[in-house]
KEKE-3310 file (N, C-alpha, C; in steps of 0.2 Angstrom, whole numbers, plus 5000, padded with zeros to 4 digits):
npx = (4929:4923:4931:4943:4940:4940:4953:4960:4956:4962:4975:4977:4975:4986:4997:4995:4996:5010:5015:5012:5019:5033:5033:5032:5043:5053:5049:5050:5064:5069:5063:5069:5083:5084:5079:5089:5101:5098:5098:5112:5126:5140:5155:5170:5178:5177:5182:5194:5187:5174:5158:5147:5139:5127:5118:5107:5092:5084:5073:5078:5092:5107:5113:5127:5130:5139:5143:5150:5154:5160:5168:5174:5191:5196:5189:5175:5173:5160:5146:5130:5118:5105:5093:5085:5073:5067:5068:5059:5047:5044:5043:5033:5022:5021:5017:5004:4998:4998:4989:4977:4974:4979:4975:4961:4957:4947:4937:4943:4954:4952:4942:4930:4923:4932:4944:4944:4951:4959:4962:4975:4982:4980:4987:5000:5002:5002:5014:5023:5023:5028:5041:5045:5044:5054:5066:5064:5065:5078:5086:5083:5089:5102:5105:5111:5102:5100:5110:5104:5095:5082:5077:5076:5067:5056:5053:5052:5040:5031:5031:5026:5013:5008:5008:4998:4987:4988:4986:4973:4967:4968:4965:4953:4947:4951:4961:4970:4975:4981:4991:4998:5004:5011:5020:5028:5033:5041:5051:5056:5061:5069:5079:5086:5090:5097:5105:5108:5113:5123:5132:5136:5142:5153:5161:5164:5171:5182:5188:5191:5202:5211:5210:5206:5189:5178:5170:5158:5150:5143:5136:5127:5120:5114:5106:5096:5090:5084:5074:5067:5062:5053:5043:5037:5026:5015:5014:5010:4997:4991:4991:4982:4971:4962:4952:4944:4933:4929:4941:4947:4936:4931:4928:4939:4950:4963:4968:4967:4976:4988:4988:4989:5003:5009:5005:5012:5025:5024:5021:5032:5042:5040:5043:5056:5063:5061:5068:5080:5083:5079:5069:5050:5040:5025:5017:5017:5008:4996:4995:4994:4982:4973:4976:4970:4957:4953:4955:4944:4934:4935:4932:4918:4912:4907:4889:4887:4898:4909:4912:4918:4915:4902:4893:4889:4898:4910:4907:4909:4905:4892:4880:4882:4880:4868:4860:4858:4848:4846:4846:4834:4830:4841:4843:4832:4836:4848:4843:4835:4844:4856:4856:4852:4863:4873:4870:4867:4861:4862:4851:4853:4856:4868:4876:4883:4888:4890:4898:4915:4912:4904:4889:4874:4861:4855:4853:4865:4874:4874:4878:4891:4897:4898:4907:4912:4901:4899:4911:4911:4898:4893:4902:4909:4905:4907:4900:4883:4890:4892:4881:4869:4858:4851:4854:4850:4856:4851:4849:4862:4867:4860:4867:4879:4876:4871:4882:4891:4884:4883:4896:4900:4891:4896:4908:4903)
npy = (4924:4927:4918:4924:4934:4927:4921:4933:4937:4927:4929:4942:4938:4930:4938:4947:4939:4935:4948:4951:4940:4944:4957:4955:4948:4958:4969:4963:4959:4972:4979:4971:4973:4987:4987:4979:4987:4998:4992:4989:4987:4995:4988:4985:4975:4973:4969:4979:4992:4988:4993:4990:4977:4963:4952:4939:4928:4915:4903:4892:4893:4904:4920:4929:4945:4956:4973:4983:4999:5004:4994:4977:4972:4963:4955:4945:4927:4923:4932:4939:4946:4958:4962:4957:4955:4968:4972:4963:4965:4978:4975:4966:4973:4983:4975:4972:4985:4987:4976:4978:4992:4999:4989:4990:5003:5012:5010:5009:5018:5030:5045:5053:5064:5070:5072:5072:5062:5051:5033:5030:5042:5044:5033:5036:5048:5042:5033:5043:5051:5042:5040:5054:5057:5049:5056:5069:5067:5061:5071:5081:5074:5074:5087:5102:5102:5089:5086:5089:5078:5078:5090:5087:5077:5083:5092:5082:5077:5087:5086:5074:5076:5085:5077:5068:5076:5080:5068:5065:5074:5069:5056:5042:5040:5028:5024:5035:5034:5021:5025:5034:5025:5018:5027:5031:5019:5016:5026:5020:5007:5011:5018:5007:5000:5010:5017:5012:4998:5000:5008:4999:4990:4997:4998:4985:4982:4991:4984:4972:4976:4980:4993:5007:5009:5023:5031:5038:5032:5022:5031:5038:5028:5024:5034:5034:5022:5025:5033:5024:5016:5024:5026:5014:5009:5019:5015:5002:5004:5012:5002:4993:5001:5000:4991:4998:5009:5020:5027:5031:5037:5049:5067:5073:5065:5067:5074:5064:5055:5063:5063:5049:5047:5054:5046:5034:5039:5041:5028:5021:5028:5024:5011:5011:5019:5010:4999:5004:5005:5016:5019:5018:5027:5031:5041:5042:5032:5038:5050:5044:5037:5048:5054:5044:5044:5056:5055:5045:5054:5063:5055:5054:5066:5071:5068:5057:5044:5050:5041:5030:5035:5042:5029:5029:5036:5029:5018:5012:5001:5001:4999:4987:4978:4982:4981:4968:4953:4946:4956:4963:4953:4951:4963:4964:4953:4958:4969:4963:4954:4961:4975:4980:4981:4987:5001:5018:5022:5010:4997:4986:4978:4985:4989:5003:5010:5008:4993:4994:5005:5002:5004:4997:5002:5006:5005:5009:5008:4994:4989:4994:4987:4974:4964:4962:4958:4946:4938:4938:4935:4926:4916:4913:4910:4921:4933:4935:4939:4924:4920:4928:4933:4923:4919:4909:4894:4893:4907:4912:4906:4913:4926:4922:4918:4930:4939:4932:4930:4943:4947:4938:4942:4955:4951:4945)
npz = (4882:4895:4902:4903:4913:4924:4924:4925:4938:4946:4943:4949:4962:4964:4962:4973:4984:4982:4983:4997:5003:5000:5005:5019:5022:5019:5027:5039:5041:5040:5052:5061:5060:5063:5076:5082:5079:5087:5100:5102:5112:5120:5124:5133:5129:5115:5098:5088:5079:5081:5085:5094:5103:5104:5113:5110:5112:5104:5097:5104:5106:5108:5102:5097:5093:5083:5078:5065:5062:5051:5044:5046:5050:5041:5026:5028:5025:5022:5017:5020:5011:5012:5002:4991:4996:4997:4983:4977:4983:4979:4965:4964:4970:4960:4950:4955:4954:4940:4936:4943:4944:4932:4923:4925:4923:4920:4929:4942:4943:4937:4941:4934:4938:4946:4938:4921:4911:4899:4900:4896:4898:4912:4917:4913:4920:4933:4932:4930:4942:4951:4948:4948:4961:4968:4962:4967:4980:4982:4978:4988:4999:4995:4996:5004:5015:5018:5028:5040:5049:5055:5051:5037:5037:5041:5030:5021:5025:5022:5009:5006:5011:5002:4991:4994:4994:4981:4973:4977:4969:4956:4954:4958:4975:4981:4973:4975:4988:4986:4977:4985:4994:4985:4980:4991:4995:4983:4985:4996:4992:4982:4989:4995:4983:4976:4984:4998:4996:4984:4991:5001:4993:4989:5000:5003:4992:4994:5005:5000:4991:5000:5005:5017:5021:5017:5030:5027:5018:5025:5034:5026:5021:5033:5036:5026:5029:5041:5037:5029:5039:5046:5037:5034:5041:5038:5024:5024:5029:5019:5009:5014:5014:5004:5007:5016:5014:5022:5025:5013:5005:5008:5008:5015:5013:5010:5021:5031:5026:5029:5043:5045:5042:5052:5063:5060:5063:5077:5082:5078:5085:5098:5098:5093:5103:5114:5110:5111:5123:5131:5139:5140:5131:5134:5130:5117:5112:5117:5109:5097:5098:5099:5087:5079:5083:5078:5064:5063:5065:5055:5044:5045:5044:5031:5026:5018:5011:4998:4988:4975:4962:4950:4944:4930:4924:4923:4916:4903:4896:4898:4890:4885:4896:4902:4892:4889:4887:4899:4909:4915:4924:4932:4937:4946:4954:4960:4967:4976:4983:4986:4987:5000:5007:4998:4996:4996:5008:5018:5023:5030:5046:5056:5046:5040:5030:5012:5008:5003:4996:4986:4977:4972:4966:4954:4936:4930:4940:4943:4930:4929:4939:4934:4932:4944:4951:4944:4947:4961:4966:4957:4950:4961:4979:4987:4989:4994:5010:5020:5014:5018:5013:5007:4993:4979:4971:4957:4955:4956:4944:4935:4936:4931:4918:4913:4913:4905:4893:4889:4887:4877:4867:4865:4858:4846)
capx = (4930:4922:4936:4948:4939:4942:4960:4963:4955:4967:4982:4977:4976:4993:5001:4994:4999:5017:5017:5012:5025:5039:5033:5033:5051:5057:5047:5052:5071:5070:5062:5074:5089:5083:5079:5096:5105:5096:5100:5119:5129:5147:5159:5178:5182:5175:5188:5195:5182:5167:5154:5144:5137:5120:5116:5099:5090:5078:5073:5082:5099:5109:5116:5131:5131:5143:5142:5156:5151:5163:5169:5179:5198:5196:5183:5173:5172:5153:5143:5123:5115:5098:5091:5080:5066:5065:5067:5053:5041:5042:5041:5026:5017:5020:5012:4997:4996:4996:4984:4971:4973:4980:4970:4954:4958:4941:4933:4947:4959:4949:4936:4929:4921:4938:4948:4941:4956:4959:4966:4983:4985:4980:4993:5007:5003:5004:5021:5028:5023:5032:5048:5047:5045:5061:5070:5064:5067:5085:5089:5083:5094:5109:5106:5113:5097:5101:5114:5100:5091:5076:5074:5075:5061:5050:5052:5049:5033:5027:5031:5021:5006:5006:5006:4992:4982:4988:4983:4966:4964:4969:4962:4948:4950:4955:4968:4974:4978:4986:4997:5002:5008:5016:5025:5032:5036:5046:5056:5060:5065:5075:5084:5089:5093:5101:5110:5111:5117:5129:5137:5139:5147:5159:5164:5166:5177:5188:5190:5195:5207:5215:5209:5201:5183:5176:5164:5152:5145:5139:5132:5122:5115:5110:5100:5091:5087:5080:5068:5062:5060:5047:5039:5035:5019:5010:5014:5005:4990:4988:4990:4976:4965:4957:4947:4940:4931:4929:4948:4948:4931:4928:4931:4945:4954:4971:4970:4968:4983:4993:4988:4992:5010:5011:5004:5018:5031:5023:5021:5039:5046:5039:5047:5064:5065:5061:5073:5086:5083:5079:5062:5044:5037:5018:5014:5016:5002:4991:4995:4992:4975:4970:4976:4966:4950:4953:4954:4937:4929:4935:4929:4911:4910:4901:4884:4888:4904:4909:4912:4923:4913:4896:4894:4888:4904:4915:4905:4909:4902:4885:4875:4884:4878:4861:4856:4857:4841:4845:4847:4829:4830:4847:4842:4828:4839:4852:4839:4833:4849:4862:4855:4851:4870:4876:4866:4869:4859:4861:4846:4855:4858:4876:4880:4881:4891:4891:4905:4920:4910:4900:4882:4870:4854:4852:4856:4872:4879:4875:4882:4897:4901:4896:4912:4913:4895:4900:4916:4909:4892:4891:4907:4910:4900:4910:4894:4883:4894:4888:4874:4864:4851:4849:4854:4850:4860:4849:4851:4870:4868:4858:4872:4884:4873:4870:4889:4894:4880:4885:4903:4900:4887:4901:4913:4900)
capy = (4930:4927:4915:4930:4938:4922:4920:4939:4937:4923:4933:4947:4935:4927:4944:4950:4934:4936:4955:4950:4936:4948:4963:4952:4947:4965:4973:4959:4960:4979:4980:4967:4976:4993:4985:4977:4992:5002:4989:4987:4989:4996:4985:4986:4969:4972:4970:4985:4994:4986:4998:4987:4970:4961:4945:4937:4921:4913:4896:4887:4895:4910:4923:4934:4949:4962:4978:4987:5005:5005:4988:4974:4973:4959:4953:4939:4922:4923:4939:4938:4952:4959:4966:4955:4957:4975:4972:4959:4968:4983:4973:4963:4979:4987:4971:4973:4991:4986:4972:4981:4999:5000:4985:4992:5010:5016:5009:5009:5023:5037:5047:5058:5070:5073:5074:5068:5060:5044:5028:5031:5048:5042:5028:5040:5052:5037:5031:5049:5053:5038:5042:5061:5056:5047:5061:5075:5065:5060:5078:5084:5071:5076:5094:5104:5101:5082:5085:5089:5073:5079:5095:5084:5073:5088:5094:5076:5076:5092:5084:5068:5079:5088:5072:5066:5081:5080:5062:5065:5079:5066:5049:5040:5040:5022:5024:5040:5031:5016:5028:5037:5020:5016:5033:5030:5012:5017:5029:5016:5002:5015:5019:5001:4999:5015:5020:5007:4992:5002:5010:4993:4987:5001:4997:4978:4983:4994:4979:4967:4979:4982:5000:5008:5012:5029:5030:5042:5028:5020:5036:5040:5022:5023:5040:5032:5016:5028:5036:5018:5014:5028:5026:5008:5008:5022:5012:4996:5007:5014:4996:4990:5005:4999:4987:5002:5016:5026:5030:5035:5039:5056:5074:5074:5059:5069:5075:5058:5052:5067:5061:5043:5048:5056:5040:5030:5042:5040:5021:5019:5031:5020:5004:5013:5021:5004:4995:5008:5005:5023:5020:5017:5033:5029:5047:5041:5029:5043:5054:5039:5036:5054:5055:5039:5046:5062:5052:5042:5059:5066:5051:5054:5073:5071:5064:5051:5044:5052:5035:5031:5040:5040:5023:5030:5040:5025:5012:5013:4995:5001:4996:4980:4974:4984:4979:4961:4951:4944:4961:4964:4948:4952:4969:4962:4949:4962:4973:4959:4951:4965:4982:4981:4983:4991:5007:5025:5021:5003:4995:4980:4980:4985:4991:5010:5013:5003:4990:4996:5010:4999:5004:4994:5004:5008:5001:5011:5005:4987:4988:4996:4982:4968:4959:4960:4954:4939:4935:4938:4931:4921:4911:4911:4912:4926:4937:4939:4935:4919:4920:4930:4935:4917:4918:4902:4891:4896:4914:4913:4904:4919:4930:4919:4918:4937:4941:4928:4932:4950:4947:4934:4947:4960:4947:4945)
capz = (4885:4902:4905:4904:4919:4930:4925:4928:4945:4949:4942:4954:4969:4965:4963:4979:4988:4981:4987:5004:5005:5000:5010:5026:5022:5019:5033:5045:5041:5042:5058:5066:5060:5067:5083:5083:5079:5093:5106:5103:5119:5119:5130:5132:5126:5108:5094:5085:5074:5082:5088:5099:5102:5107:5114:5109:5112:5100:5094:5108:5106:5109:5096:5099:5086:5084:5073:5063:5059:5044:5041:5050:5047:5035:5023:5030:5020:5019:5018:5018:5009:5013:4997:4986:4999:4995:4976:4975:4986:4974:4959:4965:4971:4954:4946:4957:4952:4933:4936:4946:4942:4925:4919:4926:4924:4919:4935:4948:4943:4935:4943:4929:4942:4948:4932:4915:4907:4896:4904:4894:4902:4919:4918:4912:4926:4938:4932:4931:4949:4955:4946:4950:4968:4970:4960:4971:4987:4982:4977:4995:5003:4993:4996:5011:5020:5020:5034:5046:5048:5057:5046:5031:5038:5041:5023:5017:5027:5018:5002:5007:5012:4996:4986:4997:4991:4973:4971:4977:4963:4950:4954:4963:4982:4982:4969:4977:4994:4984:4974:4990:4997:4980:4980:4997:4994:4978:4988:5001:4988:4978:4994:4995:4977:4973:4989:5003:4993:4981:4997:5005:4989:4989:5006:5002:4987:4997:5010:4996:4989:5005:5007:5022:5018:5019:5034:5024:5014:5030:5037:5021:5021:5039:5036:5022:5032:5046:5033:5028:5046:5049:5032:5033:5044:5033:5018:5025:5030:5012:5005:5016:5014:4998:5009:5020:5011:5026:5025:5007:5002:5010:5006:5019:5013:5010:5028:5034:5024:5032:5050:5045:5042:5059:5067:5058:5067:5085:5084:5077:5090:5104:5097:5093:5110:5118:5108:5112:5131:5133:5142:5136:5130:5133:5127:5110:5111:5118:5103:5091:5099:5098:5080:5075:5084:5074:5058:5063:5065:5048:5039:5046:5043:5026:5027:5014:5008:4991:4984:4969:4957:4948:4940:4923:4921:4923:4914:4895:4894:4901:4885:4884:4901:4904:4886:4889:4889:4906:4913:4920:4930:4936:4942:4951:4959:4964:4971:4982:4987:4987:4988:5007:5010:4993:4994:4999:5015:5019:5028:5034:5053:5057:5040:5040:5024:5007:5008:4998:4992:4980:4977:4966:4966:4948:4930:4929:4945:4942:4925:4931:4943:4931:4933:4952:4953:4941:4951:4969:4968:4951:4949:4968:4984:4992:4991:5000:5015:5023:5010:5023:5009:5004:4986:4977:4966:4951:4955:4954:4937:4931:4936:4927:4911:4911:4912:4899:4887:4887:4885:4871:4863:4862:4853:4840)
cpx = (4929:4928:4942:4947:4941:4949:4963:4962:4960:4974:4983:4979:4983:4998:5001:4997:5007:5019:5017:5018:5032:5039:5034:5040:5055:5055:5050:5060:5073:5069:5067:5080:5089:5083:5086:5101:5104:5098:5107:5122:5137:5150:5166:5181:5181:5182:5188:5190:5175:5164:5150:5142:5130:5120:5109:5098:5084:5079:5078:5089:5101:5113:5120:5133:5135:5143:5148:5153:5153:5164:5174:5186:5199:5189:5181:5172:5165:5149:5135:5121:5108:5095:5085:5073:5063:5063:5060:5047:5039:5039:5034:5020:5016:5016:5005:4994:4994:4990:4977:4969:4974:4975:4963:4954:4952:4937:4937:4952:4956:4943:4934:4925:4927:4943:4946:4947:4955:4963:4974:4986:4986:4986:4999:5008:5005:5011:5025:5028:5028:5040:5050:5048:5052:5066:5071:5067:5075:5089:5089:5088:5101:5110:5109:5108:5098:5106:5110:5095:5084:5072:5072:5069:5055:5048:5049:5042:5028:5026:5025:5014:5004:5004:5000:4986:4982:4985:4976:4963:4965:4965:4956:4951:4954:4961:4973:4978:4983:4992:5001:5007:5013:5022:5030:5036:5042:5052:5060:5064:5070:5081:5089:5093:5098:5106:5113:5115:5123:5134:5140:5144:5153:5164:5168:5172:5183:5192:5194:5201:5213:5215:5205:5195:5182:5170:5157:5147:5140:5134:5126:5117:5111:5104:5095:5087:5082:5074:5064:5059:5053:5042:5035:5027:5014:5009:5009:4998:4987:4987:4984:4970:4960:4951:4942:4939:4930:4936:4949:4942:4927:4931:4938:4950:4962:4973:4971:4974:4989:4993:4991:5000:5012:5010:5010:5024:5030:5024:5029:5043:5045:5044:5055:5066:5066:5067:5080:5088:5083:5072:5056:5040:5029:5014:5013:5010:4996:4990:4992:4984:4971:4970:4971:4958:4949:4951:4946:4932:4929:4932:4921:4908:4905:4896:4884:4896:4904:4909:4917:4921:4906:4897:4894:4894:4910:4913:4904:4905:4894:4880:4876:4880:4870:4857:4855:4850:4840:4845:4841:4829:4836:4846:4837:4831:4844:4849:4836:4838:4855:4861:4854:4858:4873:4872:4869:4868:4857:4855:4848:4858:4865:4880:4878:4884:4891:4898:4909:4917:4906:4893:4879:4863:4851:4855:4863:4876:4880:4879:4889:4901:4899:4901:4913:4907:4896:4905:4913:4903:4889:4895:4909:4904:4902:4904:4888:4887:4890:4882:4868:4858:4849:4848:4854:4855:4858:4850:4858:4871:4865:4863:4877:4882:4873:4877:4892:4891:4882:4891:4903:4896:4892:4906:4909:4898)
cpy = (4930:4923:4920:4933:4933:4922:4927:4940:4933:4926:4938:4944:4933:4933:4947:4945:4935:4943:4954:4946:4941:4954:4960:4951:4953:4968:4969:4960:4967:4981:4976:4971:4983:4992:4983:4982:4997:4999:4987:4990:4989:4993:4985:4981:4968:4973:4977:4986:4992:4991:4996:4980:4969:4954:4944:4930:4920:4906:4891:4888:4902:4913:4929:4938:4955:4967:4982:4993:5006:4998:4984:4975:4969:4957:4946:4934:4922:4929:4938:4945:4952:4964:4964:4955:4963:4975:4969:4962:4974:4980:4969:4968:4982:4982:4971:4979:4990:4982:4975:4988:5001:4996:4987:5000:5014:5015:5011:5015:5030:5039:5054:5064:5073:5076:5069:5067:5053:5040:5029:5037:5047:5038:5032:5045:5048:5036:5037:5051:5049:5039:5049:5061:5055:5053:5067:5073:5064:5067:5081:5081:5073:5083:5096:5103:5094:5081:5086:5084:5074:5085:5092:5080:5077:5091:5088:5075:5081:5089:5078:5071:5082:5083:5069:5070:5080:5074:5062:5070:5075:5060:5048:5040:5034:5022:5029:5037:5025:5019:5031:5032:5018:5021:5032:5024:5013:5021:5024:5010:5005:5016:5013:5000:5004:5018:5015:5002:4995:5005:5005:4990:4991:4999:4990:4978:4986:4988:4974:4970:4981:4989:5001:5012:5018:5028:5034:5038:5024:5025:5038:5034:5022:5028:5037:5026:5019:5031:5030:5016:5018:5029:5020:5007:5012:5018:5006:4999:5009:5008:4993:4994:5004:4995:4991:5009:5021:5030:5034:5038:5045:5062:5076:5069:5061:5071:5069:5055:5056:5064:5053:5043:5049:5050:5035:5032:5040:5033:5019:5022:5027:5014:5006:5015:5015:5000:4997:5008:5012:5024:5018:5023:5032:5035:5046:5037:5033:5047:5050:5038:5042:5056:5050:5041:5052:5059:5049:5048:5062:5062:5051:5061:5074:5067:5057:5050:5047:5047:5036:5036:5038:5034:5024:5033:5035:5018:5012:5007:4995:4997:4989:4976:4976:4982:4972:4958:4948:4950:4962:4959:4949:4958:4968:4958:4953:4966:4969:4956:4955:4972:4984:4983:4988:4996:5013:5025:5014:5002:4989:4982:4980:4988:4999:5014:5007:5000:4992:5001:5008:5000:5001:4995:5006:5004:5003:5008:4998:4985:4989:4991:4975:4963:4957:4956:4946:4935:4933:4934:4926:4915:4909:4913:4917:4931:4934:4935:4931:4918:4922:4932:4929:4917:4911:4900:4894:4903:4916:4911:4909:4924:4928:4920:4925:4940:4938:4929:4938:4951:4944:4939:4952:4957:4947:4951)
cpz = (4893:4906:4907:4911:4925:4930:4927:4935:4949:4949:4948:4961:4969:4966:4970:4984:4988:4984:4994:5007:5006:5004:5017:5027:5023:5025:5039:5046:5043:5049:5063:5066:5064:5074:5086:5084:5085:5099:5107:5109:5118:5125:5128:5129:5118:5104:5090:5079:5075:5086:5094:5098:5106:5108:5114:5110:5108:5097:5097:5108:5107:5103:5099:5093:5088:5077:5072:5060:5052:5041:5046:5046:5041:5032:5025:5024:5017:5022:5016:5017:5009:5008:4992:4989:4997:4987:4974:4978:4981:4968:4959:4966:4964:4949:4948:4954:4944:4932:4938:4943:4935:4921:4920:4927:4924:4926:4942:4949:4942:4938:4938:4932:4945:4943:4926:4910:4904:4901:4902:4898:4909:4921:4918:4918:4932:4938:4933:4938:4953:4954:4948:4958:4971:4968:4965:4978:4987:4982:4984:4999:5002:4994:5003:5017:5023:5026:5040:5045:5049:5053:5040:5031:5038:5034:5019:5019:5023:5011:5001:5007:5006:4991:4988:4994:4984:4970:4971:4972:4956:4949:4958:4970:4984:4979:4972:4983:4991:4981:4980:4993:4992:4979:4985:4997:4989:4981:4992:4997:4984:4983:4994:4989:4974:4978:4994:5000:4989:4986:5000:5000:4988:4994:5006:4997:4990:5002:5005:4993:4994:5007:5013:5020:5021:5024:5031:5021:5019:5033:5033:5021:5027:5039:5032:5025:5038:5042:5032:5034:5048:5043:5031:5035:5040:5027:5019:5026:5024:5008:5008:5016:5009:5001:5014:5017:5015:5027:5019:5003:5004:5008:5009:5019:5013:5017:5032:5033:5028:5040:5050:5046:5049:5064:5066:5062:5074:5086:5083:5083:5097:5103:5097:5099:5115:5117:5110:5120:5134:5136:5137:5136:5129:5130:5120:5108:5112:5112:5097:5092:5097:5090:5076:5076:5079:5066:5057:5062:5058:5043:5040:5045:5038:5028:5024:5012:5000:4986:4979:4964:4954:4943:4933:4920:4920:4920:4906:4892:4896:4897:4885:4890:4903:4898:4885:4890:4896:4911:4918:4926:4935:4940:4947:4957:4963:4969:4977:4986:4989:4989:4995:5010:5005:4991:4998:5006:5016:5024:5032:5041:5054:5051:5039:5033:5018:5007:5002:4994:4986:4981:4971:4966:4959:4942:4929:4933:4944:4936:4926:4935:4941:4933:4940:4954:4950:4945:4958:4970:4962:4952:4956:4973:4989:4994:4990:5005:5019:5020:5015:5019:5006:4997:4984:4972:4959:4950:4953:4947:4933:4931:4931:4919:4909:4909:4905:4893:4885:4884:4878:4865:4860:4857:4846:4837)
residu = (MET:TYR:GLU:TYR:ALA:ILE:ALA:TRP:GLU:TRP:LEU:ALA:PHE:ALA:ALA:ARG:TRP:PHE:HIS:VAL:ILE:THR:ALA:ILE:ALA:TRP:ILE:GLY:SER:SER:PHE:TYR:PHE:ILE:ALA:LEU:ASP:LEU:GLY:LEU:VAL:LYS:ARG:PRO:HIS:LEU:PRO:PRO:GLY:ALA:TYR:GLY:GLU:GLU:TRP:GLN:VAL:HIS:GLY:GLY:GLY:PHE:TYR:HIS:ILE:GLN:LYS:TYR:LEU:VAL:ALA:PRO:ALA:GLN:MET:PRO:GLU:HIS:LEU:THR:TRP:PHE:LYS:TYR:GLU:SER:TYR:PHE:THR:TRP:ILE:SER:GLY:PHE:LEU:MET:LEU:CYS:ILE:VAL:TYR:TYR:GLY:GLY:ALA:ASP:LEU:PHE:LEU:ILE:ASP:ARG:HIS:VAL:LEU:ASP:ILE:SER:PRO:THR:VAL:ALA:ILE:LEU:ILE:SER:LEU:GLY:SER:LEU:ALA:LEU:GLY:TRP:LEU:VAL:TYR:ASP:LEU:LEU:CYS:LYS:SER:PRO:LEU:GLY:ARG:ASN:THR:TRP:GLY:LEU:MET:ALA:VAL:LEU:TYR:VAL:VAL:LEU:VAL:PHE:MET:ALA:TRP:GLY:TYR:THR:GLN:LEU:PHE:THR:GLY:ARG:ALA:ALA:PHE:LEU:HIS:LEU:GLY:ALA:PHE:THR:ALA:THR:ILE:MET:SER:ALA:ASN:VAL:PHE:MET:ILE:ILE:ILE:PRO:ASN:GLN:LYS:ILE:VAL:VAL:ALA:ASP:LEU:ILE:ALA:GLY:ARG:VAL:PRO:ASP:PRO:LYS:TYR:GLY:GLN:VAL:ALA:LYS:GLN:ARG:SER:LEU:HIS:ASN:ASN:TYR:LEU:THR:LEU:PRO:VAL:ILE:PHE:PHE:MET:LEU:SER:ASN:HIS:TYR:PRO:LEU:SER:PHE:GLY:THR:GLN:PHE:ASN:TRP:VAL:ILE:ALA:ALA:LEU:VAL:PHE:LEU:MET:GLY:VAL:THR:ILE:ARG:HIS:TRP:PHE:ASN:THR:THR:HIS:ALA:ARG:LYS:GLY:ARG:PRO:THR:TRP:THR:TRP:ILE:VAL:THR:ILE:ILE:LEU:PHE:ILE:LEU:ILE:MET:TRP:LEU:SER:THR:VAL:PRO:LYS:LEU:LEU:THR:GLY:GLU:THR:ASP:ALA:ALA:ALA:VAL:ALA:PRO:ALA:PHE:GLN:GLN:PHE:ALA:GLY:ASP:PRO:HIS:PHE:PRO:ALA:VAL:LYS:GLN:LEU:VAL:SER:THR:ARG:CYS:SER:MET:CYS:HIS:ALA:ALA:GLU:PRO:VAL:TYR:GLU:GLY:ILE:VAL:ARG:PRO:PRO:ASN:GLY:VAL:MET:LEU:GLU:ASN:ASP:ALA:GLU:ILE:ALA:ALA:HIS:ALA:ARG:GLU:ILE:TYR:ILE:GLN:ALA:GLY:ARG:SER:HIS:ALA:MET:PRO:PRO:GLY:ASN:ILE:THR:ASP:ILE:THR:PRO:ASP:GLU:ARG:LYS:LEU:LEU:VAL:ALA:TRP:PHE:GLU:SER:ALA:VAL:GLU:GLY:LYS:LYS:GLN)
# end
């Protein structure tokens, strides 16, 4: 059984690596094409139907690029599609969601002080929210409001803020931020899968059939691409936030999330304006810094992080690990080597909050994090960082023996 924990940890690592690779590919191509689109220049010598062109230099050569708003007069022999980056980013992200949050729902997804529900109900709420998010967003885009790009984006911002608040009423702080990122990323990927690519395929089919493509398909696709452009940076923030409990672990976490969406707009506005050769609006960075300082202040308003939840409430296996014969020695070991950082009020110099919101001050907390202790400090030397508390090889063996003994005891 303990081999399962190690295999599961490696599976999570592989899925995370896969997710990062595909996300880099998707975000990189997305940012490139937005910058290219904004930098296009209209010149008199362009062929019929061409909107603009751009000369670029990279990798020791020059590139001459032309864009057709609707389509060229004839179908090119070779056409490169940019879609799989988006699809695999979402698939790998959903795999991560399943491995970490669905597989560890009692610890990472459910906070019984927020909402006392079963793992099955929590997972169904999670899945339903992702699907509902796309349906609401798509209906708004196709409604009369969709003709006003900036008005639509204002309404969408309200929806996102509501979801930020809503997720914090359902899940742990960490899971709420992760789900807000997944909610937004689902909209972005569905834009590609349900709107942008199908519209482009319609245009291609018209070209092959000798028909003049309708420009509305390109206009709709461009609007969805614009939304994706402004949503990308907040999604990255939420995906990284699980490493920084000051972002998700306070009572004002949903307000922080709302400000993060605004920072995504101000940062992208600077890049978009610069790429369009319309100046360099430095005010956007001033606003971004002010928003970030406000976020920092909001994260320290409470005296302590609210944390993920009371450990006893999320440790159904408490008796399994606290009742093992090795536990008294393990408790002493953790108190000696770990609790100076993993405490409500850390005493280690430079540590003001428990890393990742993990506290190991009592039996319930140690039992709740048995698997993490086993992986991080028993099977690997990840903890303590740099072995700053001088944990010995024999002590690591004790942690391994404790976890594996408890797991084997449950099997029997």
